[in-house]
N, C-alpha and C positions, 0 to 999 in steps of 0.2 A: 504493499500500500504506499510505501514511501515514494515510489516513483510517480504514482498518480497524484499524490498530494503536491509534489513538485511541479508536475506538468500542468495541473489545473491552476495553480497559482500563476504560472506563466501565461496560460491562456487568457486569464482575466486580469493580467497585470495592469492594463490601462483602463479597462471598462469598469471593473468592480471597485477600484479605488474611488472613482467618481460616484458609483452606485451606492457605496457605503455612506458617503457624505449625504447623498439624497435621502437615503433611508433614515439617517439620524435626524435630518431636517423634518421629514414627514412624521417621525415618531414624536418629536418635540411639538409639532403642530397638533397632532392628534391628542397628545396628553393635555395640551392647553385647552382645546375645544371639547374634549371629552367625547369625541365622535368615533373612537376606535371601535371597529366592528367586532373586535375580539375581546372587548371589555366584558368582564363577568356581569351576570344579570342580577347582581345584588340589589340594585335600585328597583328593578321590576318585581323581584320575588318577595313574597312575604317572609318575615323573619321566622326562622325555625323556633319551635317551642315544644312544650311537653305534649301538645296534641299532635303535631306534625313535625317530624325531625328533618334535619338538613339532608339526610340521605334519601328522603322521599318516602319513608316508611311511616306508618302510624306510630305516634309517640306513646309513652307509657301512660299518659293521661287521656288518650283518645277515647271518645265516647260517641254514641249515637242513640237517638231516641227510638222508641218502639211504639207502633200503633197497631193494635189488633182490632179486627172487625168481625162482628156477627151480623149478618144481613138476611133479610127476607125481601126478595125481589119478585115482582110480577109484571109480565108483559101483557098489556091489553092489545091483542092483535087486531081487533075490530077498529079501534080508534087510534092505534099507534101511540100508546102512552106507556110510560114506565112508572110503576109505583114502588117505593122503597121505604124500608124501616131498618135502621141500623143502630147497633150499640158499639161505640168506639171506646176501647180502653187504652189510654195514653200513659206511657211510662216515662218519667223524667229521669233519664240517666245522666243528665248534665250536672255540673256543679252549681248551677244557677237556680234561684227561686223563680218560678213562673207565676205571674198574676193572671194571665189569659192565654188562650190557645188560638191559633189561626188555622182555619179550615178552608180548603180550596173549593170553589163553586164554579168549575170550568164551564159548565153548560150555560152560565150567565153570559158568556160571550155571545150567545144566540138570543138573549133576552130582547124584548122590544125596545128597551131603553139602553141597549148596549152602545158603548162608544167605539167599538171596534170598526164599524163601517166609516166612522168619521175621520180616522187617522190616515186614510189613503187619499190621494189626489183624484179629482174627478173633473169632467168637463162636458160640454155639450157639442156633439158632432153635428155637422151640417145636415146629415141624414142618418137615420138608424131604423132598425126593424120595429114592427109593431109589438112583437113579443118583448123586446128590450124596453120599449116605452112603458108597456103595462107593468113589467117587473120593477122598473126604476121609479115610476111616478104614480101608478094607479093601484098596484096591489099592496095590501096591508102586509107589513113585515111579519115574518114567522115568529111566533111566541115560543121560543125554545128554551128559555131559562128555567132554572130550578124554582119550584114553588115549595118553599119550606113551610110545612104545616106546624112543626114545633121543634124546639130544642130543649130537652129536659134532662134532669138527673135521672139515674136509674130508679130513684124513689118517686119520680113523677113530678118533681118541682121544676118550674120554668127556669131556664137559664137565660139571663140577659145576653143578647147578642146583637152585633151590628154588622150589616152586610154592606161592604164597599165593593161594588161591581162583582168581580170574580173571587173576592176574599170575604170570609166571615170571621169576625173576632168573637170568641165565646168567653165571657167573663167567668172566672172560677169562683166558687163559693168561698174558698180560702186559698192561700198561697200553696202551690204545688212544690213541695220541697224536693231536693235531690234524692232519688231513689224511690219516690212515691209514685203511685198510679192513680188515675182518675178515670171513671167511666161515665159516659153520658150518651143520650139517645137523640137521634135526628130522624124525623119522618118527612118525606118529600114525594113529589111527582113531577114529571115534565113531559112535554110533547116531543116524541122522537122525530128527528129531522129526516127527510129524504135526502140522503147524502149524494145521490146521483144528480138531482136537480139543484140542490142548494149547497153542496159541498160539505166537508166536515171529516173529522177523523173517525167518526162512528155514526151510526144511524141505520136506516134501512134502504134496501133497493126494492122497488116495486115492479112486479111482473104482471102485466095486465091480462095476459093469456088466461090465467086461472085465478086472478085476483089474489096473488100471494106475495109475501115479502120475505127477504132474507135480512135478518137483523145481525149486525156486528156491533156489539155494545162495548163502550169504553167511556171513561170520564162520566159514568152514569150515576156515581154516588159522591156525596161530599167527602173529600179526602183530606187527611191531615197534611199540613205543610211541614217542611223540614226546619228544624231548629238545630244549629250546629255552632262549632267554635269559630267559624270563618266570618259569619255575618249575623249571628242570632237567628231570628225568624227569616226564612226565605219566603217573603210574602209579596214578591213582585207580581203585578197583575198579568193575567193571561189575555193577550191580544189576539191569539189565534195562530201565531207562528211558532214562537219559542215553546218548547214542550215542557217537561215536567221535572220537578224535584220532589221526591217522596221518601218517607222513612220506610224501613222494613217492618214487617209484622206478620201475624198469622190471620188467616181468613177462613171463616165458615159461612158459606153462602148457599141459601136455598133459593132456587130459581123456578118459579111457577109459570108454565106456558101451556098453550093448547096441547092436549094429550098426544096429538099426531106429530108434534115437533121433535126434531133431533137437536140436542144441546151438547156442546162441549165448551170448555173454558179452562181458566187457570185452576190448577189443583187436582187432587184425586177425586174421582167420581165415587163417592162412598156408598151410594145405593144403586150400584150398577145392576144387580139382580132384580131390583124393583122396576127399573125403567127399560131394561133390555128384554127383548123376546128371547126364547130359547135358541132360535137360529142365530141371533146376534151374539149370544154368549159363546156358542160353538165357534163362530167365525173369529170372535175376539181371542179366544184361547189358541186358535190356529195362528192368528197374526202374531202372537207373542213368541212363536217359534219360527216365523218366516223372516229370514234376514236378506233375501235377494229380491223378492217381489212383494208388493202390497197385497193384502187380503181385503176383499170387499166386506164391510160390516153391514152396510146398506147398499144394495145394488141400484143401478139406474132404473131397472124395471120397477123395483119397489118404490123408489122415490117418485117416479112418474105417476104411478098409481095413487100414491098418497096425496100428491099435490092437487088431484082432481076433486077431492072432497075435503071438508073441514070438520074436525071433531069439535063438539060443543063441551067436551069434558076437559079437565085440566090434569096436569102431571107436574110433580115437583122433582127437579134434579138437584142433588146435593153435592156440592164441591167443597173440598177442604184443602187449603194450601198453607204451608209453613215457610217462613222467612222469604216472603216475596214483597216487592215494593208496590204492587198494583194488582188489579184484577180485571180481566176481560172475558167475555163469553160471546158465543154466536148461537143463534137459534133459527130454525126454519123447518117447515114440512117438505121443502124442496131438496134437502141435503142428501147427496150420496156421501158415503163415509168409508174411507179405507185406511189401513194401518199396516205397518211392518216394524220389525224390531231392528235396532242397530246397536252393535256392541260398542260401548264407551267405557274404556278402562275395564274394570271387572264386573260391570253390571250392564243390563239391557235397558235401553230407552226406547219408547214407542215413538216412531215418526208417523204423523197423522195428517190426513187431509179431509176437509169438508168442502163440497162443491156441488153446484147444481148441474143439471144436464147441459146447460148452456156452456159449461166449461169443457165439456168433452169433445173430441178424444184427448185433447191436450193435457188436461189435468190428471186424468187417469194414467196417462203415460209417464208424466215427469214430476208432478208436484211432490209426492211423498219421497221419491228418490232424491229430489233436491233437498228436502228437509234432512234426510239421513246423511247425505254427503256433507251438508253444512255442519251438522253436529260433529262429524269426524274431523273436519278441517279446523274448525274453531277450537275444538278440544286439544288438537295438536299444538295450536298456536298459543293457547292460554292455560286452561285447566279442564279436567274432565267435567263435562256438562252435569250439573248436580241434580237436576230435576228428572222426573220419571217420563216426561213426554214433551213433545213440541208439535204444535198444530199449525197447519197452513189452511186458511179459509179463503174461499173464492169471493172477491169483493172488487168494487171498481177503483180501489185505491190501495196504497201500501201503508200499513201502520202496525205498530208492535206493542206487545204487552207480555208479561211473564207467561211462558209456555204456549202463547197463542199469538198469531199475527194474521193480518188481512192483506191479501195480495191480488193484484190485477193480472190480466192476460186471458183473452177470450177469443175462440175461433169465430168465424162467421156462422150464419144460420145453417149452412151446409156442413159445418165441422171442419172447414178448411182454415189453415192459418199459415202466415208467412214466417220466415226465419226471424224477422224482427219481433213478431208476437211471441214466438217460442223463447227466444233469448231474453226478451223483456220479462216474461213470466218467471223463467228460471232465476234470472238475476234478482228480481224483486223478492222472490222467496228466500234466496240465499241472504239477501240484505236484511230482511225483516226477521227471519229466524236468527240471524247473527246478532240482532239487537238483544237477544236473551243474555248475551255476554256483556255487551256495552249498550245501554246502561242498566239493564235489569238486574245484573249481578254486580258488575263493577259500576257502582251506582253514582255516576257523576251528576252534576247539576245542569240539566239540559236547558233550563230557563235562562241561565247565564252563559254557559259555555257549550253552545251547540256542537262545536267541532269535537268535543271530548266523547260524544257518543256517535255522531254521524261520521266524523272524519276517521276515528279509529275503526269504526265498523266498516266504512267503505274500503279502507286499506285491507282489512281482514277479508272482506268480500272479494276483493281482487284475487287474493291468494286462494280462497275457496272456489272461485270460478275456474281458475286454472286447474285445481284439483278435480273439479267436476268434469271438465273436458277430458282429463286424463283417465278418470275412473269410468266415465260413461261416454266413450267415443261415438256411440250410435246417436247421441243427442246432437253431435256436431253436424253442420251442413257440409256437403262434399268439398266445398272450397275453403273450409276453415280447418287448418291443421291444429289450432289451439282455440280455446274459448275466446271469442272476440270481446274482451272486457272494454266497457265504455270509459271507466275511470280507473286510474292507477298508473299506467305508463306515463312517463314524464312528457312525452311529445303531445299527449292529449290535453295538457293544461296550458300550452304555449299561447294560444289565442287569448285566453283570459288574462294571463299574467302580463302579456305585452299590450293589453288594451288601454283604453282611456283611464288614466289614473284618477280622474274625477269620479269614476264610478266603480272604484275598487276600494275595499276596506281591509285592514289587517285581519287575520284569522282571529286574533285575540280581541274580538268585538262582539258585543251582545248580538245574538242572532237577529233579533227584531230590527236592529239598526244597520244591517249590512246591505250592501248592494249585491246583486247577483248571488242570491242566497245559496243556490245549489253549488256553484263553483267555490264560494267562500267556505261553506261549512262541510261540504262533502269532498269535492274534487281536489282542492288545493292541499288540505291536510293529508288526504290519502296519498296524493302524489309525493308530498314531502316525506312521509314515512316510507314509501316505496323506494325513494332515492336514498334515504337513510339506510335502509336494509340492503339494497343491492349495490350501491356505489360508495357510500361513506364508511359504514361500519362493517359491512359484510353480514351474511345471513347468520352465522354462528353467534357473533356478539349481539346482533340485534335481537334474534329470536330468544336468546337467554334473557336479555334485559326486558323484553316485552312480556315474556312469561312471568318474570319477577314482579313487574308492575301489576299484572293481572292477579297474581296470587296474593300479593300484599294487600290489594284493595278489593278483592272479591267480598261481596256482602258488606262493603263499607262505602264511604263517601269521599272520593279523591278530588283534588283540585288540579288545575294545570301544573302548578309547581311540583306537586307530588309525582306527576308523570315525568316531567322534565328531569327532576332530580334523580328519580329511580333509574331512568335510562342511562344517565351518566354514572351513577353509583355502581350499577351492576356490570358496567362495561369498561370502566377506566378510559372513556373517551370524552374529552372536553367538548361539549356540544353547544355551549352558550352562544357562539357565533351563529350556529345553525338555527336555534330557536329564535334568536333575535331577528335574523333576516327573514325567515319563512313565516314566523308567527306574529311578530310585532311590527313588521313593516309591509309595504306593498312593493318592495324592490323586486326586480326580475333578473334572471340570468342572461348575460350576454358576454361571452368570453371569446376573443378572437386572436388571430395572429397579426401583429402589427408589422413586423419585418423579420426577415431571416438573412443573416450575414454569413458568408462562407469565408473560411480562412485556410491558408496554406502554411505548412510548417517549414521552417528553415533555420539554419545556424548562421546565416548571413544577414546581418541587420540592414534595413534600409535607413534612411535619414531619421525617421521617427524612432526606430529602435535604438539608434546611436544616442539620440537625445535622451531617451528614457534611461538607458544604461548610465549615461553621464549624470543624469538628475539624481539617481539613487546610488551613485558611486559604486557601480558594479562593473566587473570585467566583462566587456561585450562578448568575449569568447565563452563565458560561462552560462550565457542565457540561451533559451530556446525562443525563437521569434514566431509569432503568429500574425501573418499579414493578410489583411482583409482583401477580398476580391476587388480588383480595380485599383488597388494601391501599388506603389512602386515595389517591385520584387516578386509580386504574386505570380505572374506568368512564368518567370524563371524557375520558381520553386515547383510549380506544377510540371513544367517542361522537363526539369531534371529529376522528377519523381522523388523529390526529397520526402522522407518520412522519418518517424521517430526511431525506426529500427537502424537507420544508417547515419544518424546525426552523431558526430564525434563527441560532442559535449554530453549527450545522453548516455552513450556507451561508457564514457569516462566516469560519469556520476554513478552508474550502476556498479562498475568495477570497484569504485572506492567505498561504496556504502552498503553493499550487500555481500553476504558470504556466498560461496558457490552453491550451497543448498538453497539459499533464498533466491538466487538468480534463476534457479529452475522453476520457481513458483511465479515468476513475473509473467503477466499475461501478454498475449500478442498485442503489439502496439496498434492503436487506431491510426487510420490513414486520413480520415476526413473529419473536419472540425467546423462546427456551426455555432452561431449565437442566435437563439430564437427569442424574440421579444413578444410576449403575450400581453394583450391589453384587455381591459375590462370595462367597456362602456356601460354595462349593467351594474346595478347597485349590489346585487347579491354576491357574496364571496362563496365560491364553490371550488371543489377540486378541479384541476386542469387535467382532463383525460386526453391523452395525445396518442395518435397512431402514426408511426413512421413507416413509410414505404420506401424500399430500397431498389436500386437499379436492377437487381436480379429478380424482382417481383415479390420478394418476401416482405413480411411486415413485423413490426414490433410495437408493443404498447407500453406506455408509462403513465402512471397517475401521480401527479404532484398534489400533495395534500392542500386543503384550503388555506392552511397556515402560510402558504407561499405569499399570500396577500397581506400578511399581518403588519408589515411596515410600509407598504406602498399599495394603496387601494386601487391604483390605476394601471400599473405595469409590473410585469415580472420577467426577468431575464434568466435564460437557461443556456449554459454552455453544453454542447452535445459533441462528444467524441465517438466516432463510429469506425468500425473496420470496413463497412460498406458505404457506398455513396447513397445519400438520401435524395430521392427524387420528388417526394411529396410529403406533406405533413397535414394531418387533419385533427382538429379539436373536436372532442365529443362525437366520435364517429357513429355511435349507436344511439345518439340522442337521449342520453341518460340524465341530463341536468336541466331539462326544460329551457334550453337556450332559445331565446325568442328571435334571434337573428343569426342564421347559419351562413349568411353570405360572406362573413369574415372569418370562417372557421377553417379555411384551406389555404395552403401554400403549395404551389403557385395558386393564386386566387382564381376560383371558378367564377365565370361571369354568368350568373343566374340569379333570379329572384329567390329570396329566402321564403320559407313558409309564411313567415310573419308579413313580408311585403306582399305576397300573393293574397293573403287574407285582407290586408289593408286596401289593396287595389280593388278587390272584389266588393268590399264595403262601399268604397267610393263610387263604384259603377252601379 
């Protein structure tokens, strides 16, 4: 190594002496303005404490509240109403005294006096449809809010309460001390919304053919808000976009519906033998042993027969769940029902699908297999799925709850479907089933940090989609060698990140207040994590750290800092520069090649070499000279084929400084020398991934860590010594870094529009 230290000092004798001065100047400037992109995130992060440690793990004083529910629910199928009566037992595990409790009333977002419609912009078009006019100006708004009949103690005494839009404050009869529990009762009803016509995360879909509905129910009950060490009560109002923050608890729920309905939801069905027919029980027992193909519990023939008539009787389905943060259920007489078993760790989990005939043949073919595949993929990435089942329900939207989710994807009336419909259905099932892990188990605050559930889940979805394509190749279209994921690969986020900065917000922004919600909360954080896994950390380090985060915070309430700190703590990789750039700013990646200089090696100095030797008081004969192409002496050095192997001064140095044994270990000397200047028009610091192509057609890659920009945020110089002639250089050849402008990524420069320019030109035209 002595010889190479000597040679590289010579190579950069002139260039790096000036570069060092420039770096010192930049360092002083950055220290003065405090803008160094490698500065640690101490200012942005919360101070570690006894509740949350500096390592990102829960602290010794970490606590979380518990809310247990006993509910009786009834669906009035004739009038599309839900009636409910619940007893909530709230346990105060915090060190604080509580004088009141906050309860979430999310359905009030649909109340007639709701402010939600007023926060959006609106205008009057020169012309519009009659239906839109009637809906906007003539039709009375839907009355979808909670009608609270009473709030009482378990002894029947009224509890004072105040309703502020989607939040209700319940006054306690006495202070709730640490370690104490309090039980109270709420009775309510509300009109169920048609979520096909009016939108929503739950509601019913109406089928005129036989006057039937499919109900997918959620946010249907008053739910306890979170109280924690970070902000006390999380009582931020629900405006319709930001989702939910909920404590864990146990649920016992009795659901009364028409006797011909099929019901499934969160928790164990504790009265299965009462509500199942003998045939259904036989099929269910068969499904518990079927690991390859789903078993029909209710067939299409049976469902079609049932939906033609309506029972006037009622049936109650009883579900019990432990350690869940929420509860959802679906009910209809239209449901087909299939199940299969999937091995997760040392136990069996049931993968389940509920769908109507309108979903076939697509749903019967792929829904339950997508559920099973998702459970296996996510369990590999995080922890073994802890619940006993996961349900996919056919609905016009995608939404998630513990053990149950609602997913779109429907063939046409003749049962035909496109690749887009098929992939869309499989992807949304993977995504929504995946939400069991984030945030149903790793229970982040969706109301504040949308990306912590949607972004982490979309990243995991990408991995699971690739697994699905590998495990079920028959699901792929003939032209697709791998599953065509829409989100995850870096190249798919380029248009967003290179777009108009006036309409882009940092990931670390409350979801309600972001532009381009899907890109901000789903795509960008998923892409960031994919880049972190594939390009920066490598799969082994990333996967270990990601699993550590998931296991530390399963069944707990993590914050962004807990995630960031854990990823660094478990990997020994300093990622503050990465979190800052990708999550706290709207910077984008643009790294290019500014210039490439070629050098010839010689022992004969030109005038510049003589002056340099004189300046540093060195014997001219003791130096190796690197002459830039175009300068005096370059052509002679090339013509005479001078190289390090035959330079007298190099031979002499080796003889004087290395033993015969050490001389045998000296590598073959490089013949070609280049100085490459990389520049960074974009704000993000990222690794420089470089591919060198040689004259003989071979290629070699080198990745310079992101820290190469630590002292100069604009340019980075690299001296390249090679045995073979380099004929081309490419930055980010596989589009791994979301570079928004690839027109500057090649040397010699390729004259072509970048993807970014093509997109901009298309927008202009």
